[in-house]
C-alpha angles and dihedrals in degrees: 000000000000120000125195115210120195118222122216122205113263109267120232107243142145094247124107117203114221117203121232133168109301138201125276091230140017124210110241090225090063095059117100098169145308142249132202113254102171144331092289105024138069128195115222113212109213127211091251089056093252118131132221123190118219108210114200125222122271092257091062116116118215101279128199106232093162095117093041139269142239133241128189106194121193090229136356091301136077108220134191116246089019111059127069123207115216125195123218094265094054105261114132143192133190119237106244099185145338125239123198110230121219117194119233123180113241115234 
């Protein structure tokens, strides 16, 4: 099973996302899309509008996920310390951990 997940450019908004402890895994069926959040992290946008940040391992080079990326989960879940994200030109990084993102309005 290989799933392709499109990535949308990060929208300009007045919301700051604060990281909190996240889950170990995310069900593939919950993922609606993804946005870039930094050179070694991707925010998954879930169907219930929550967000979870995938933080890549320290060995991860800055990857260009602008046109999307691929995941090949072992089952119907994407898990930290197990799954590897691969961009369209073949570079890859392992997901080290997930962080739950809580929105806070910037003042």
